N, C-alpha and C positions, 0 to 999 in steps of 0.2 A: 848121369849116374855117378861118374867119378867125383864130381863136385859134391854131390850129396854124401857120398861115403867119406870124403875128406872132412866135411863139416861135422858129420856124425862122430868120426874118430877124434877130431880136435875137441869137440864138446865133452867127450867122455873122459879126457885126461884129468881135468880138475876133480871129477867125481872119484876117479880111482885114487888120486892123490889124497883126498879127504878120507876115503875109506881106509887107506893104508895107515894114515896118522891115527884115525879113530880106533882101528883094530889094535894098534900097538899100545893103546891105553893113554896116549898123550892127548892133550887138548889140541884141537886143530888151530893152525895159524889163522887168526882172525883177519889178517890182511891178505890171505891167499885169494886167488881168482877162482872162486867156487860158485857153482850155480846158486842163485839166490843171494849172492853176496856182491855181484857186480852191479855197478851203476855207471853208465856212461851218458852224460848229458849231450844228446845229439852227436855222439861220437867224441866229444871233448871231455877229458877227465880233468878234474881240478881237486886240489887238496883243501881240506877244511882249514880255515885260519883260526887262530886263537880268538876266543870271544869270551864274553862274561860267563858262559856256561863251561868253559874249559878249553881243552885242546886234545888233539890226537895223542893217545898215550903210547909210551914205549912198552912193548910186550915184555921186555926183560925187567921192567919195574912194576909189574902188576902186583898189588898187595893182596888182592883176593878176587875170586870169581863169583859172580852172582848169576845163578841159573834162573832163567825166566821162561815163560811160555806165553804165546799169544794165540787167539782163536777166533772163530767166526761169530762169537757173541760180542765181538769188539772189546775184548778185555786183555790186558797184560796182567800176568801173575808172576811176581808181585807188581803192584802199581804204585807203591810208596816205598822208597828206598832211602836209607840214611848212609852217608859216606862222610869221610873226614876231608877237610880242606887240603887240596893238593894230592889227594889219594888217586892212584891209578887203578881202575876197575876193569876187569874183563867181564863183559856181559855175554853170557852164552844163552842163546835164545832158540827155543824150539817152537815152530809153527805147527800147532796141533789141529789147525783148521783145514778147510778144503779149498781155500783161495789164498793167493799171495797176500802177505802183510809186510809191513816194514816198521822199523823203529828208527826214529830220528830224534836226536838229542839237540836241544836248543832253547832259546828264549821263546816264550809263547808268541810274541809278535812275529818272530821269524817263522815259527811253525805255521801260523795262520797265513802268512804271506805265501809260503811254499805250498800249503794246501790249496790255496786259490789257484796257483799256477798249475798244480796237478789236476784240478777240475777242468781247466781250460785245455790242458794237454795231457790226457790220462795215460798216453803211451810214453811219456817222457821218461828217460832214464838219466841217472845222475851218479857221480862218483865223489864221495866225500867220506872222511874218516868218522863223521858223527852220525852216519846212517847205514842201514843195511836193509835190503829187501830179501825176504825169505819165502820161497815157494811152499805150497802145502806139503806138510809132512817132512820138511827139511829143517836143518838147524844152521845157525850162523852166529855172528857176533860182532861186537865192537869193543875196542880197547880205548878207554877214554880217561884222561886226567882232568879231574874236576878242579876248578879254580877256587875263588874265594867263597866264604860262607854265604849262604842264601839258598834260594830254591831254583832248581833247574828242571825244565819240563822235558817230556818225551812224548811222542805220539806216532800213530800210524797215519801217514799222509796219503794213502790210497784214497781216491775220491769217495767221500762220504764216511770214511772210517773214523776220522777224528771227530767229526760232527756227531757220530753215533756214540761217542764216549770213549774211544780207544786212545786214552791218554794216561799219563802217569807223572809222578813227581819224584825228584831226587832232592832230599834236604842235605845240604852241605854244611857240616858243623865245624 
């Protein structure tokens, strides 16, 4: 019973922290350890490395926030976004569905490879700056600095979600 209470209390701390930030009217720290924002790959965390799609953004250098939603009809709204080369964006995402969804930014080949891994290991957890998992009714986000001009993809990699059309594109001008 003591172990259960300890786990329960520890799991409530990030929620209370998020609520305090949100109530104060400030944007939540998108790198905070909040429910729906944690990803640990078999207990091992790793940082996203810079890629053709960009790199983890510095929250102090965010030029704008893009508010998005995702839902059980396997849609991101908006699903087509335009940014400037080297722009740092804060994506603030609300899951309006009844199941967990995620947003992962990357090249389509990487997303497809990762989606295949997720199908083989659906309970896999991961930690990377280019992705966030958000439980039903929750919010979360990503701060991302886009690289050179081109198209960057994003998708929900929960098994079957990307295949059902839960994808989007960022055009970097």
